[in-house]
N, CA, C and O atoms as CSV, one atom per row, in Angstrom:
chain,resi,resn,atom,element,x,y,z
A,1,MET,N,N,15.138,49.530,-9.071
A,1,MET,CA,C,14.652,48.898,-7.854
A,1,MET,C,C,15.219,49.615,-6.630
A,1,MET,O,O,14.474,49.935,-5.704
A,2,MET,N,N,16.524,49.869,-6.613
A,2,MET,CA,C,17.153,50.530,-5.482
A,2,MET,C,C,16.666,51.969,-5.330
A,2,MET,O,O,16.500,52.442,-4.205
A,3,CYS,N,N,16.437,52.664,-6.420
A,3,CYS,CA,C,15.968,54.042,-6.378
A,3,CYS,C,C,14.602,54.132,-5.702
A,3,CYS,O,O,14.375,55.020,-4.880
A,4,ARG,N,N,13.687,53.213,-6.043
A,4,ARG,CA,C,12.353,53.211,-5.440
A,4,ARG,C,C,12.449,52.995,-3.933
A,4,ARG,O,O,11.770,53.678,-3.166
A,5,ARG,N,N,13.280,52.058,-3.506
A,5,ARG,CA,C,13.439,51.759,-2.086
A,5,ARG,C,C,13.969,52.988,-1.334
A,5,ARG,O,O,13.462,53.321,-0.263
A,6,LYS,N,N,14.979,53.656,-1.884
A,6,LYS,CA,C,15.555,54.831,-1.236
A,6,LYS,C,C,14.504,55.930,-1.107
A,6,LYS,O,O,14.406,56.563,-0.056
A,7,ASN,N,N,13.722,56.166,-2.152
A,7,ASN,CA,C,12.685,57.190,-2.103
A,7,ASN,C,C,11.616,56.859,-1.069
A,7,ASN,O,O,11.148,57.751,-0.361
A,8,THR,N,N,11.225,55.600,-0.972
A,8,THR,CA,C,10.223,55.178,0.008
A,8,THR,C,C,10.751,55.365,1.421
A,8,THR,O,O,10.062,55.937,2.266
A,9,ILE,N,N,11.947,54.898,1.687
A,9,ILE,CA,C,12.500,54.955,3.039
A,9,ILE,C,C,12.723,56.396,3.485
A,9,ILE,O,O,12.574,56.695,4.670
A,10,SER,N,N,13.071,57.286,2.578
A,10,SER,CA,C,13.298,58.681,2.965
A,10,SER,C,C,12.004,59.371,3.419
A,10,SER,O,O,12.063,60.408,4.080
A,11,ARG,N,N,10.846,58.813,3.075
A,11,ARG,CA,C,9.564,59.397,3.478
A,11,ARG,C,C,9.118,58.931,4.869
A,11,ARG,O,O,8.145,59.464,5.405
A,12,LEU,N,N,9.799,57.960,5.459
A,12,LEU,CA,C,9.393,57.397,6.739
A,12,LEU,C,C,9.863,58.303,7.870
A,12,LEU,O,O,10.930,58.082,8.442
A,13,LYS,N,N,9.063,59.329,8.197
A,13,LYS,CA,C,9.501,60.359,9.144
A,13,LYS,C,C,8.747,60.338,10.473
A,13,LYS,O,O,9.093,61.091,11.383
A,14,HIS,N,N,7.727,59.494,10.601
A,14,HIS,CA,C,6.956,59.410,11.837
A,14,HIS,C,C,7.410,58.198,12.655
A,14,HIS,O,O,7.541,57.100,12.114
A,15,ARG,N,N,7.649,58.392,13.951
A,15,ARG,CA,C,8.071,57.291,14.833
A,15,ARG,C,C,6.830,56.752,15.532
A,15,ARG,O,O,6.204,57.460,16.320
A,16,LEU,N,N,6.473,55.504,15.247
A,16,LEU,CA,C,5.281,54.876,15.809
A,16,LEU,C,C,5.666,53.671,16.647
A,16,LEU,O,O,6.735,53.087,16.467
A,17,THR,N,N,4.779,53.304,17.570
A,17,THR,CA,C,4.967,52.101,18.374
A,17,THR,C,C,3.934,51.068,17.948
A,17,THR,O,O,2.732,51.337,17.965
A,18,LEU,N,N,4.404,49.890,17.566
A,18,LEU,CA,C,3.534,48.776,17.224
A,18,LEU,C,C,3.139,48.063,18.512
A,18,LEU,O,O,3.998,47.737,19.332
A,19,GLN,N,N,1.835,47.821,18.693
A,19,GLN,CA,C,1.348,47.158,19.897
A,19,GLN,C,C,0.503,45.943,19.534
A,19,GLN,O,O,-0.195,45.938,18.521
A,20,GLN,N,N,0.577,44.905,20.384
A,20,GLN,CA,C,-0.194,43.675,20.249
A,20,GLN,C,C,-1.274,43.665,21.325
A,20,GLN,O,O,-1.002,43.975,22.485
A,21,GLU,N,N,-2.495,43.309,20.941
A,21,GLU,CA,C,-3.582,43.206,21.922
A,21,GLU,C,C,-3.366,41.969,22.797
A,21,GLU,O,O,-3.050,40.890,22.297
A,22,ILE,N,N,-3.541,42.143,24.102
A,22,ILE,CA,C,-3.434,41.057,25.075
A,22,ILE,C,C,-4.782,40.940,25.779
A,22,ILE,O,O,-5.303,41.931,26.292
A,23,ARG,N,N,-5.344,39.745,25.805
A,23,ARG,CA,C,-6.612,39.505,26.510
A,23,ARG,C,C,-6.347,38.615,27.714
A,23,ARG,O,O,-5.850,37.497,27.581
A,24,THR,N,N,-6.685,39.131,28.893
A,24,THR,CA,C,-6.486,38.405,30.144
A,24,THR,C,C,-7.854,38.038,30.707
A,24,THR,O,O,-8.692,38.920,30.895
A,25,PRO,N,N,-8.106,36.740,30.986
A,25,PRO,CA,C,-9.411,36.337,31.533
A,25,PRO,C,C,-9.707,37.050,32.857
A,25,PRO,O,O,-8.821,37.254,33.687
A,26,ASP,N,N,-10.984,37.421,33.027
A,26,ASP,CA,C,-11.392,38.009,34.303
A,26,ASP,C,C,-12.184,36.962,35.101
A,26,ASP,O,O,-12.292,35.813,34.672
A,27,ASP,N,N,-12.729,37.346,36.237
A,27,ASP,CA,C,-13.410,36.399,37.128
A,27,ASP,C,C,-14.859,36.130,36.753
A,27,ASP,O,O,-15.512,35.318,37.409
A,28,VAL,N,N,-15.385,36.781,35.724
A,28,VAL,CA,C,-16.798,36.605,35.378
A,28,VAL,C,C,-16.984,36.052,33.957
A,28,VAL,O,O,-18.041,36.248,33.356
A,29,GLY,N,N,-15.980,35.373,33.421
A,29,GLY,CA,C,-16.102,34.734,32.124
A,29,GLY,C,C,-15.736,35.600,30.939
A,29,GLY,O,O,-15.813,35.135,29.802
A,30,GLY,N,N,-15.348,36.820,31.157
A,30,GLY,CA,C,-14.932,37.715,30.082
A,30,GLY,C,C,-13.429,37.865,30.063
A,30,GLY,O,O,-12.693,36.958,30.449
A,31,TYR,N,N,-12.993,38.999,29.620
A,31,TYR,CA,C,-11.566,39.278,29.591
A,31,TYR,C,C,-11.320,40.773,29.732
A,31,TYR,O,O,-12.206,41.595,29.502
A,32,VAL,N,N,-10.111,41.094,30.110
A,32,VAL,CA,C,-9.643,42.476,30.181
A,32,VAL,C,C,-8.654,42.657,29.039
A,32,VAL,O,O,-7.726,41.865,28.877
A,33,ARG,N,N,-8.859,43.703,28.251
A,33,ARG,CA,C,-7.991,43.973,27.106
A,33,ARG,C,C,-6.909,44.969,27.492
A,33,ARG,O,O,-7.186,45.991,28.119
A,34,SER,N,N,-5.682,44.664,27.115
A,34,SER,CA,C,-4.564,45.587,27.314
A,34,SER,C,C,-3.662,45.500,26.080
A,34,SER,O,O,-3.897,44.689,25.184
A,35,TRP,N,N,-2.639,46.336,26.044
A,35,TRP,CA,C,-1.758,46.408,24.889
A,35,TRP,C,C,-0.305,46.273,25.324
A,35,TRP,O,O,0.105,46.841,26.335
A,36,LYS,N,N,0.467,45.517,24.554
A,36,LYS,CA,C,1.879,45.306,24.831
A,36,LYS,C,C,2.692,45.895,23.678
A,36,LYS,O,O,2.424,45.603,22.512
A,37,ASP,N,N,3.687,46.725,24.008
A,37,ASP,CA,C,4.567,47.291,22.991
A,37,ASP,C,C,5.408,46.176,22.363
A,37,ASP,O,O,6.004,45.364,23.070
A,38,ILE,N,N,5.448,46.148,21.025
A,38,ILE,CA,C,6.215,45.147,20.287
A,38,ILE,C,C,7.488,45.756,19.696
A,38,ILE,O,O,8.568,45.177,19.809
A,39,ALA,N,N,7.353,46.932,19.064
A,39,ALA,CA,C,8.510,47.552,18.408
A,39,ALA,C,C,8.224,49.017,18.119
A,39,ALA,O,O,7.067,49.422,18.002
A,40,ASP,N,N,9.282,49.805,18.006
A,40,ASP,CA,C,9.189,51.184,17.524
A,40,ASP,C,C,9.611,51.164,16.055
A,40,ASP,O,O,10.634,50.580,15.699
A,41,LEU,N,N,8.808,51.811,15.211
A,41,LEU,CA,C,9.016,51.757,13.771
A,41,LEU,C,C,8.958,53.156,13.159
A,41,LEU,O,O,8.262,54.037,13.664
A,42,TRP,N,N,9.698,53.350,12.063
A,42,TRP,CA,C,9.587,54.572,11.268
A,42,TRP,C,C,8.554,54.322,10.190
A,42,TRP,O,O,8.541,53.258,9.571
A,43,ALA,N,N,7.684,55.303,9.961
A,43,ALA,CA,C,6.599,55.130,8.998
A,43,ALA,C,C,6.195,56.471,8.393
A,43,ALA,O,O,6.596,57.537,8.863
A,44,GLU,N,N,5.396,56.383,7.345
A,44,GLU,CA,C,4.752,57.556,6.772
A,44,GLU,C,C,3.258,57.414,7.014
A,44,GLU,O,O,2.677,56.371,6.714
A,45,ILE,N,N,2.630,58.457,7.555
A,45,ILE,CA,C,1.192,58.454,7.818
A,45,ILE,C,C,0.528,59.347,6.770
A,45,ILE,O,O,0.897,60.510,6.609
A,46,MET,N,N,-0.457,58.788,6.058
A,46,MET,CA,C,-1.131,59.534,4.994
A,46,MET,C,C,-2.644,59.498,5.217
A,46,MET,O,O,-3.248,58.432,5.096
A,47,PRO,N,N,-3.271,60.633,5.539
A,47,PRO,CA,C,-4.737,60.655,5.648
A,47,PRO,C,C,-5.363,60.301,4.305
A,47,PRO,O,O,-4.897,60.744,3.256
A,48,VAL,N,N,-6.423,59.499,4.348
A,48,VAL,CA,C,-7.072,59.073,3.119
A,48,VAL,C,C,-8.487,59.605,3.029
A,48,VAL,O,O,-8.890,60.129,1.990
A,49,MET,N,N,-9.251,59.476,4.117
A,49,MET,CA,C,-10.664,59.805,4.026
A,49,MET,C,C,-11.187,60.171,5.410
A,49,MET,O,O,-10.790,59.568,6.407
A,50,GLY,N,N,-12.060,61.140,5.468
A,50,GLY,CA,C,-12.747,61.467,6.696
A,50,GLY,C,C,-14.213,61.100,6.561
A,50,GLY,O,O,-14.795,61.251,5.486
A,51,ASN,N,N,-14.802,60.631,7.616
A,51,ASN,CA,C,-16.196,60.217,7.566
A,51,ASN,C,C,-16.846,60.552,8.903
A,51,ASN,O,O,-16.340,60.161,9.955
A,52,GLU,N,N,-17.947,61.263,8.866
A,52,GLU,CA,C,-18.697,61.554,10.088
A,52,GLU,C,C,-20.067,60.929,9.978
A,52,GLU,O,O,-20.680,60.925,8.910
A,53,ARG,N,N,-20.546,60.393,11.102
A,53,ARG,CA,C,-21.884,59.814,11.128
A,53,ARG,C,C,-22.531,60.098,12.467
A,53,ARG,O,O,-21.839,60.344,13.455
A,54,ILE,N,N,-23.844,60.068,12.509
A,54,ILE,CA,C,-24.574,60.304,13.750
A,54,ILE,C,C,-24.962,58.956,14.341
A,54,ILE,O,O,-25.624,58.146,13.693
A,55,VAL,N,N,-24.542,58.730,15.575
A,55,VAL,CA,C,-24.868,57.504,16.290
A,55,VAL,C,C,-25.404,57.900,17.657
A,55,VAL,O,O,-24.677,58.477,18.466
A,56,GLY,N,N,-26.676,57.594,17.920
A,56,GLY,CA,C,-27.267,57.925,19.219
A,56,GLY,C,C,-27.206,59.397,19.547
A,56,GLY,O,O,-26.817,59.758,20.658
A,57,ASN,N,N,-27.575,60.254,18.628
A,57,ASN,CA,C,-27.585,61.711,18.797
A,57,ASN,C,C,-26.198,62.319,18.985
A,57,ASN,O,O,-26.092,63.463,19.426
A,58,LYS,N,N,-25.138,61.586,18.664
A,58,LYS,CA,C,-23.781,62.116,18.746
A,58,LYS,C,C,-23.108,61.958,17.391
A,58,LYS,O,O,-23.337,60.987,16.670
A,59,ILE,N,N,-22.273,62.934,17.065
A,59,ILE,CA,C,-21.490,62.841,15.835
A,59,ILE,C,C,-20.209,62.083,16.144
A,59,ILE,O,O,-19.467,62.450,17.055
A,60,GLN,N,N,-19.950,61.022,15.382
A,60,GLN,CA,C,-18.717,60.261,15.528
A,60,GLN,C,C,-17.886,60.448,14.266
A,60,GLN,O,O,-18.392,60.324,13.150
A,61,SER,N,N,-16.627,60.743,14.453
A,61,SER,CA,C,-15.725,60.887,13.313
A,61,SER,C,C,-14.877,59.633,13.190
A,61,SER,O,O,-14.362,59.114,14.180
A,62,GLU,N,N,-14.742,59.162,11.976
A,62,GLU,CA,C,-13.896,58.019,11.697
A,62,GLU,C,C,-12.930,58.451,10.610
A,62,GLU,O,O,-13.345,58.763,9.494
A,63,ILE,N,N,-11.656,58.470,10.926
A,63,ILE,CA,C,-10.655,58.931,9.971
A,63,ILE,C,C,-9.826,57.738,9.548
A,63,ILE,O,O,-9.294,57.018,10.393
A,64,THR,N,N,-9.712,57.523,8.261
A,64,THR,CA,C,-8.955,56.398,7.726
A,64,THR,C,C,-7.653,56.907,7.128
A,64,THR,O,O,-7.620,57.938,6.456
A,65,HIS,N,N,-6.590,56.170,7.384
A,65,HIS,CA,C,-5.254,56.527,6.907
A,65,HIS,C,C,-4.600,55.320,6.243
A,65,HIS,O,O,-5.015,54.175,6.425
A,66,LYS,N,N,-3.561,55.624,5.466
A,66,LYS,CA,C,-2.619,54.606,5.005
A,66,LYS,C,C,-1.339,54.864,5.775
A,66,LYS,O,O,-0.920,56.009,5.939
A,67,ILE,N,N,-0.723,53.795,6.244
A,67,ILE,CA,C,0.576,53.911,6.901
A,67,ILE,C,C,1.552,53.020,6.142
A,67,ILE,O,O,1.308,51.829,5.950
A,68,LEU,N,N,2.648,53.614,5.719
A,68,LEU,CA,C,3.661,52.916,4.950
A,68,LEU,C,C,4.869,52.683,5.843
A,68,LEU,O,O,5.328,53.608,6.513
A,69,LEU,N,N,5.392,51.458,5.862
A,69,LEU,CA,C,6.573,51.159,6.653
A,69,LEU,C,C,7.390,50.060,5.996
A,69,LEU,O,O,6.920,49.382,5.082
A,70,ARG,N,N,8.615,49.892,6.469
A,70,ARG,CA,C,9.457,48.813,5.956
A,70,ARG,C,C,8.803,47.482,6.290
A,70,ARG,O,O,8.087,47.357,7.283
A,71,TYR,N,N,9.060,46.486,5.442
A,71,TYR,CA,C,8.471,45.170,5.640
A,71,TYR,C,C,8.850,44.623,7.013
A,71,TYR,O,O,9.992,44.740,7.459
A,72,ARG,N,N,7.869,44.030,7.658
A,72,ARG,CA,C,8.082,43.372,8.946
A,72,ARG,C,C,7.117,42.202,9.015
A,72,ARG,O,O,5.912,42.377,8.829
A,73,ASP,N,N,7.629,41.028,9.276
A,73,ASP,CA,C,6.795,39.833,9.396
A,73,ASP,C,C,5.903,39.912,10.630
A,73,ASP,O,O,6.302,40.471,11.652
A,74,GLY,N,N,4.705,39.357,10.538
A,74,GLY,CA,C,3.860,39.162,11.706
A,74,GLY,C,C,2.891,40.274,12.047
A,74,GLY,O,O,2.166,40.151,13.034
A,75,ILE,N,N,2.841,41.346,11.287
A,75,ILE,CA,C,1.880,42.411,11.571
A,75,ILE,C,C,0.498,41.942,11.138
A,75,ILE,O,O,0.325,41.430,10.031
A,76,SER,N,N,-0.501,42.122,12.031
A,76,SER,CA,C,-1.849,41.630,11.739
A,76,SER,C,C,-2.907,42.604,12.264
A,76,SER,O,O,-2.588,43.602,12.911
A,77,SER,N,N,-4.166,42.294,11.972
A,77,SER,CA,C,-5.262,43.194,12.321
A,77,SER,C,C,-5.627,43.180,13.803
A,77,SER,O,O,-6.520,43.923,14.211
A,78,ASP,N,N,-4.968,42.361,14.621
A,78,ASP,CA,C,-5.197,42.451,16.069
A,78,ASP,C,C,-4.122,43.310,16.738
A,78,ASP,O,O,-3.928,43.255,17.953
A,79,MET,N,N,-3.437,44.096,15.925
A,79,MET,CA,C,-2.414,45.026,16.417
A,79,MET,C,C,-2.857,46.451,16.131
A,79,MET,O,O,-3.827,46.689,15.412
A,80,ARG,N,N,-2.120,47.392,16.713
A,80,ARG,CA,C,-2.362,48.802,16.435
A,80,ARG,C,C,-1.033,49.536,16.481
A,80,ARG,O,O,-0.027,49.009,16.955
A,81,LEU,N,N,-1.051,50.762,15.980
A,81,LEU,CA,C,0.119,51.633,16.017
A,81,LEU,C,C,-0.232,52.877,16.825
A,81,LEU,O,O,-1.341,53.402,16.721
A,82,ILE,N,N,0.714,53.341,17.625
A,82,ILE,CA,C,0.540,54.549,18.426
A,82,ILE,C,C,1.500,55.611,17.902
A,82,ILE,O,O,2.696,55.370,17.739
A,83,PHE,N,N,0.940,56.797,17.642
A,83,PHE,CA,C,1.745,57.951,17.244
A,83,PHE,C,C,1.328,59.105,18.131
A,83,PHE,O,O,0.193,59.576,18.063
A,84,GLU,N,N,2.260,59.561,18.971
A,84,GLU,CA,C,1.975,60.580,19.978
A,84,GLU,C,C,0.783,60.098,20.807
A,84,GLU,O,O,0.902,59.055,21.451
A,85,LYS,N,N,-0.338,60.779,20.831
A,85,LYS,CA,C,-1.490,60.324,21.630
A,85,LYS,C,C,-2.588,59.724,20.755
A,85,LYS,O,O,-3.732,59.580,21.188
A,86,ARG,N,N,-2.227,59.377,19.519
A,86,ARG,CA,C,-3.194,58.833,18.564
A,86,ARG,C,C,-2.958,57.337,18.386
A,86,ARG,O,O,-1.818,56.872,18.361
A,87,ALA,N,N,-4.061,56.589,18.264
A,87,ALA,CA,C,-3.986,55.145,18.014
A,87,ALA,C,C,-4.551,54.857,16.626
A,87,ALA,O,O,-5.572,55.419,16.230
A,88,PHE,N,N,-3.879,53.981,15.901
A,88,PHE,CA,C,-4.330,53.568,14.581
A,88,PHE,C,C,-4.568,52.059,14.609
A,88,PHE,O,O,-3.626,51.274,14.718
A,89,ASN,N,N,-5.826,51.669,14.510
A,89,ASN,CA,C,-6.205,50.263,14.528
A,89,ASN,C,C,-6.062,49.684,13.121
A,89,ASN,O,O,-6.639,50.205,12.166
A,90,ILE,N,N,-5.294,48.611,13.004
A,90,ILE,CA,C,-4.983,48.021,11.704
A,90,ILE,C,C,-6.180,47.227,11.192
A,90,ILE,O,O,-6.733,46.385,11.899
A,91,ARG,N,N,-6.568,47.509,9.954
A,91,ARG,CA,C,-7.668,46.792,9.297
A,91,ARG,C,C,-7.171,45.905,8.163
A,91,ARG,O,O,-7.796,44.889,7.860
A,92,SER,N,N,-6.052,46.272,7.525
A,92,SER,CA,C,-5.540,45.505,6.396
A,92,SER,C,C,-4.034,45.682,6.299
A,92,SER,O,O,-3.512,46.773,6.525
A,93,VAL,N,N,-3.333,44.588,5.957
A,93,VAL,CA,C,-1.881,44.607,5.782
A,93,VAL,C,C,-1.584,44.189,4.349
A,93,VAL,O,O,-1.964,43.098,3.924
A,94,ILE,N,N,-0.896,45.066,3.594
A,94,ILE,CA,C,-0.625,44.803,2.185
A,94,ILE,C,C,0.882,44.797,1.960
A,94,ILE,O,O,1.567,45.774,2.266
A,95,ASN,N,N,1.392,43.698,1.425
A,95,ASN,CA,C,2.802,43.585,1.055
A,95,ASN,C,C,2.936,44.212,-0.330
A,95,ASN,O,O,2.710,43.552,-1.344
A,96,VAL,N,N,3.300,45.476,-0.364
A,96,VAL,CA,C,3.361,46.234,-1.619
A,96,VAL,C,C,4.346,45.558,-2.571
A,96,VAL,O,O,5.479,45.258,-2.193
A,97,SER,N,N,3.919,45.326,-3.775
A,97,SER,CA,C,4.714,44.696,-4.842
A,97,SER,C,C,5.113,43.256,-4.532
A,97,SER,O,O,5.869,42.653,-5.293
A,98,GLU,N,N,4.623,42.697,-3.436
A,98,GLU,CA,C,4.933,41.309,-3.053
A,98,GLU,C,C,6.438,41.034,-3.008
A,98,GLU,O,O,6.879,39.930,-3.330
A,99,ASP,N,N,7.229,42.041,-2.606
A,99,ASP,CA,C,8.680,41.859,-2.609
A,99,ASP,C,C,9.306,41.929,-1.214
A,99,ASP,O,O,10.528,41.994,-1.081
A,100,ARG,N,N,8.459,41.916,-0.170
A,100,ARG,CA,C,8.934,41.948,1.222
A,100,ARG,C,C,9.849,43.150,1.471
A,100,ARG,O,O,10.848,43.055,2.184
A,101,ASP,N,N,9.480,44.285,0.864
A,101,ASP,CA,C,10.253,45.515,0.993
A,101,ASP,C,C,9.466,46.540,1.805
A,101,ASP,O,O,9.988,47.121,2.756
A,102,VAL,N,N,8.205,46.758,1.423
A,102,VAL,CA,C,7.363,47.782,2.029
A,102,VAL,C,C,5.996,47.185,2.359
A,102,VAL,O,O,5.457,46.380,1.599
A,103,ILE,N,N,5.446,47.592,3.503
A,103,ILE,CA,C,4.091,47.197,3.882
A,103,ILE,C,C,3.233,48.454,3.918
A,103,ILE,O,O,3.655,49.499,4.413
A,104,GLU,N,N,2.026,48.333,3.387
A,104,GLU,CA,C,1.033,49.399,3.487
A,104,GLU,C,C,-0.064,48.902,4.422
A,104,GLU,O,O,-0.641,47.836,4.207
A,105,LEU,N,N,-0.342,49.682,5.456
A,105,LEU,CA,C,-1.392,49.335,6.403
A,105,LEU,C,C,-2.572,50.270,6.186
A,105,LEU,O,O,-2.395,51.486,6.108
A,106,LEU,N,N,-3.766,49.718,6.089
A,106,LEU,CA,C,-4.981,50.518,6.066
A,106,LEU,C,C,-5.499,50.514,7.485
A,106,LEU,O,O,-5.729,49.450,8.060
A,107,VAL,N,N,-5.688,51.710,8.068
A,107,VAL,CA,C,-5.985,51.833,9.489
A,107,VAL,C,C,-7.152,52.779,9.731
A,107,VAL,O,O,-7.503,53.600,8.884
A,108,ILE,N,N,-7.735,52.638,10.902
A,108,ILE,CA,C,-8.766,53.551,11.367
A,108,ILE,C,C,-8.261,54.188,12.649
A,108,ILE,O,O,-7.876,53.496,13.591
A,109,GLU,N,N,-8.267,55.493,12.675
A,109,GLU,CA,C,-7.811,56.201,13.878
A,109,GLU,C,C,-8.860,56.052,14.969
A,109,GLU,O,O,-10.052,56.256,14.736
A,110,GLY,N,N,-8.405,55.697,16.153
A,110,GLY,CA,C,-9.305,55.518,17.282
A,110,GLY,C,C,-8.696,56.095,18.546
A,110,GLY,O,O,-7.782,56.918,18.492
A,111,MET,N,N,-9.204,55.664,19.658
A,111,MET,CA,C,-8.735,56.141,20.958
A,111,MET,C,C,-7.559,55.316,21.442
A,111,MET,O,O,-7.570,54.092,21.315
A,112,ALA,N,N,-6.556,55.957,21.988
A,112,ALA,CA,C,-5.464,55.247,22.649
A,112,ALA,C,C,-5.862,55.000,24.092
A,112,ALA,O,O,-6.465,55.859,24.734
A,113,GLY,N,N,-5.530,53.846,24.590
A,113,GLY,CA,C,-5.849,53.578,25.986
A,113,GLY,C,C,-6.471,52.255,26.209
A,113,GLY,O,O,-6.789,51.906,27.346
């Protein structure tokens, strides 16, 4: 058990910022979306699949990754991770082995901002 944990943690070489989406009401019945930094985390980023599609005469690329990090309570799909100038929108949170040791996030790379 300890050997697996040490091997997993030694792979966490990317420093990411976890952000929570904040919605502020505007004057016309909608909202303005912004992001609030929650924590800086060490993680491993693993590309999984690339997908290109044509939408409105433009090619759009959608890149899916797995991100592995130490267990942290409260991570959900209304959050994202920032690595350098890249944003990873969380689609799924998996408690690997159900032991509150490691979380695997399935993410879609998108625009930061």
